[in-house]
C-alpha positions in Angstrom: 105.6 132.3 106.9 104.0 130.1 104.2 101.3 132.0 102.3 97.8 130.8 102.0 97.0 129.4 98.6 93.9 130.5 96.8 91.4 127.7 96.2 92.5 127.5 92.5 96.2 127.3 93.5 95.4 124.6 96.0 93.5 122.7 93.3 96.4 123.1 90.9 98.8 121.7 93.5 96.5 118.7 94.1 96.1 118.1 90.4 99.9 118.1 89.9 99.9 114.7 91.6 98.8 113.1 88.4 102.5 112.5 87.9 102.5 110.3 91.0 99.3 108.4 90.1 99.7 104.7 89.6 98.7 105.0 85.9 102.4 105.8 85.5 103.6 102.6 87.1 105.3 100.1 84.8 102.8 97.4 85.7 99.9 99.6 84.6 101.7 100.7 81.5 102.3 97.2 80.4 98.7 96.3 81.1 97.5 99.2 79.0 99.9 98.3 76.2 98.5 94.8 76.0 101.7 93.0 77.0 100.5 91.6 80.4 100.3 87.8 80.7 97.1 86.1 81.9 98.9 85.4 85.2 99.6 89.1 85.7 96.0 90.0 84.9 94.7 87.4 87.3 97.1 88.4 90.0 96.2 92.1 89.7 92.4 91.3 89.8 92.8 89.1 92.9 94.9 91.6 94.8 92.9 94.6 93.8 89.8 93.0 95.2 91.3 93.6 98.7 91.3 97.3 97.9 87.8 97.1 96.5 86.3 95.6 99.6 88.0 98.2 101.8 86.6 101.2 99.9 83.3 101.1 101.8 85.2 100.8 105.1 87.3 103.9 104.4 84.1 105.8 103.3 82.4 104.6 106.5 85.4 106.0 108.5 85.1 109.3 106.8 81.4 109.4 107.5 81.9 108.5 111.2 84.3 111.5 111.6 82.4 114.0 109.5 80.2 116.4 111.5 78.5 117.9 108.5 75.2 116.2 107.6 75.1 117.8 104.1 78.5 116.1 103.3 77.4 112.8 104.8 74.2 112.8 102.7 76.3 113.0 99.5 79.2 110.9 100.7 77.1 107.9 101.6 76.4 107.3 97.9 80.0 106.0 97.6 79.2 103.1 99.9 76.1 102.2 97.9 78.0 102.4 94.7 80.4 99.7 96.0 78.2 97.6 98.3 75.1 97.9 96.1 71.6 98.5 97.3 70.7 94.8 97.2 72.7 91.6 97.1 74.2 91.0 93.7 74.7 94.7 92.8 77.4 97.3 93.2 81.0 97.7 92.4 82.3 94.8 94.6 80.0 92.4 92.9 81.1 93.8 89.5 84.7 93.1 90.5 83.9 89.6 91.4 82.4 89.0 88.0 85.5 90.4 86.5 87.5 87.9 88.5 85.4 85.1 87.2 85.8 86.4 83.7 89.6 86.1 84.1 89.2 82.5 85.2 89.4 82.9 88.9 86.9 81.2 91.1 84.7 83.4 93.3 85.9 81.4 96.3 89.6 82.1 95.7 89.0 85.8 95.3 86.8 86.1 98.4 89.1 84.1 100.7 92.0 86.4 99.8 94.4 83.6 99.3 96.3 85.5 96.6 96.6 88.8 98.4 100.2 89.8 98.8 101.5 91.0 102.2 102.5 94.3 100.6 99.1 94.9 99.2 97.4 94.1 102.5 99.8 96.4 104.4 99.2 99.3 102.0 95.4 99.0 102.0 95.2 98.6 105.7 97.4 101.7 106.1 95.0 103.7 104.0 91.9 102.6 106.0 93.7 103.4 109.2 94.6 106.8 107.8 91.0 107.6 107.1 90.0 106.5 110.6 92.6 108.4 112.5 93.2 111.6 110.6 90.9 114.6 110.5 88.0 113.9 108.1 88.9 116.7 105.6 92.4 115.1 105.3 90.8 111.8 104.6 88.6 113.4 102.0 91.7 114.9 100.4 93.3 111.5 100.2 90.4 110.3 98.1 91.2 112.8 95.4 93.1 110.3 93.4 89.7 110.1 91.8 90.6 113.3 89.9 92.8 111.1 87.7 90.6 108.0 87.7 88.3 108.7 84.7 91.1 108.8 82.2 92.7 105.7 83.7 89.4 103.8 83.5 88.8 104.8 79.9 92.3 103.7 78.9 92.0 100.5 80.9 88.6 99.7 79.3 90.0 100.3 75.9 93.1 98.2 76.6 91.0 95.3 77.9 88.6 95.3 75.0 91.4 95.6 72.4 94.2 93.4 73.8 92.6 90.9 76.2 89.9 89.4 74.1 89.9 86.2 76.2 88.0 88.3 78.8 84.3 88.6 78.3 83.7 92.4 77.5 80.4 92.2 79.2 82.2 91.7 82.5 84.0 95.0 82.4 81.1 96.9 83.9 83.1 98.1 86.9 85.3 100.1 84.6 82.4 101.5 82.7 80.6 102.6 85.9 83.6 104.3 87.4 84.1 106.5 84.2 81.0 108.4 85.3 81.1 107.9 89.1 84.7 109.1 89.6 84.1 112.6 88.2 81.0 113.0 90.4 83.0 111.8 93.5 86.1 113.9 92.8 84.0 117.0 92.2 82.4 116.6 95.6 85.7 115.9 97.3 87.4 118.8 95.7 84.6 121.1 96.7 85.1 120.0 100.4 88.9 120.5 100.3 88.6 123.9 98.6 86.0 125.0 101.2 87.7 123.7 104.3 91.4 124.0 103.6 91.9 127.7 104.1 95.1 127.9 106.2 98.7 127.0 105.2 98.5 124.1 107.7 95.3 122.5 106.4 96.3 123.1 102.8 99.7 121.4 103.3 97.9 118.5 105.1 95.5 118.1 102.2 98.4 117.9 99.7 100.3 115.4 101.9 97.2 113.3 102.2 96.8 113.0 98.5 100.5 112.2 98.2 100.1 109.5 100.7 97.2 107.9 98.8 99.3 108.0 95.6 102.0 106.1 97.5 99.5 103.6 98.7 98.3 102.8 95.1 101.9 102.7 93.8 103.0 100.4 96.6 100.2 98.0 95.8 101.4 97.8 92.2 105.0 97.3 93.4 104.0 94.3 95.3 101.8 92.9 92.5 104.6 93.5 90.0 107.1 91.7 92.2 104.9 88.7 92.5 103.5 88.4 89.0 105.5 90.6 86.6 108.2 89.5 84.2 111.5 88.4 85.9 
C-alpha cells in the first residue's frame, strides 16, 4: 500500500516538476539567450495569446466546481488580474500591447489567425481538464506558477537586454506576474496541502501538475516547429 505523504513531502514532489517546466524547452532557452529571430518572437506572442485568453476560463471552471466560499473569494482575483476591472486593464490587455510592440496588429492577434493547431489543442485540453476533473486537481494543475516568478524574471531580463527593438514599456505583463505568481502559487499550494491527504488524492495532484507541464511543453513544441530554426 502506498504511504501517505506528509504535506512537506507532497510539496517537495510537486516542486520537483521544475525539471519538466517549459523554461527548459529549447525554444525558451534560445529566447532567453537572445538568439530568437523576430519571427520567432512574434509567433510565440501570437500563439501564447490563445493561452492568455483561456486563463480566466479555466479559473472560472475551477470556481464553478469549488464548494468553498473562502477559496472562491481569493481565487476570483486571478480572473480580475487577467480580464482587468475595467476595459483596457489586466493581463490580457497587457499581452495585446506586447503584441503591438513586436509589430503585430491587434486585429491579427485577436482573430487568432496565427494560432497553431497544436497550441489550440493543448490549451483546449487544459481548459477541459479544469472543467471535468475535481476542483482540487484543477488547482494542483495550476501549480506551474511555483516556477513562474523565476521564469518571468529571466524573460524580462532577456527581453530588455537582447530584444531592444521591443519597447521596454510594453513588458508590463512580465513585471506584473513576478509579484502575482508567488501570491497565486502560495494559495494553490495551501489548498493542495490541506485537501490532498490520501495516497489517491496526492497522486492525482502530482499527475495534474505533470499534465499541465506537458500542456506548456506541447505548446512550445508546436511553436518551435512553426517558427524555430530549420
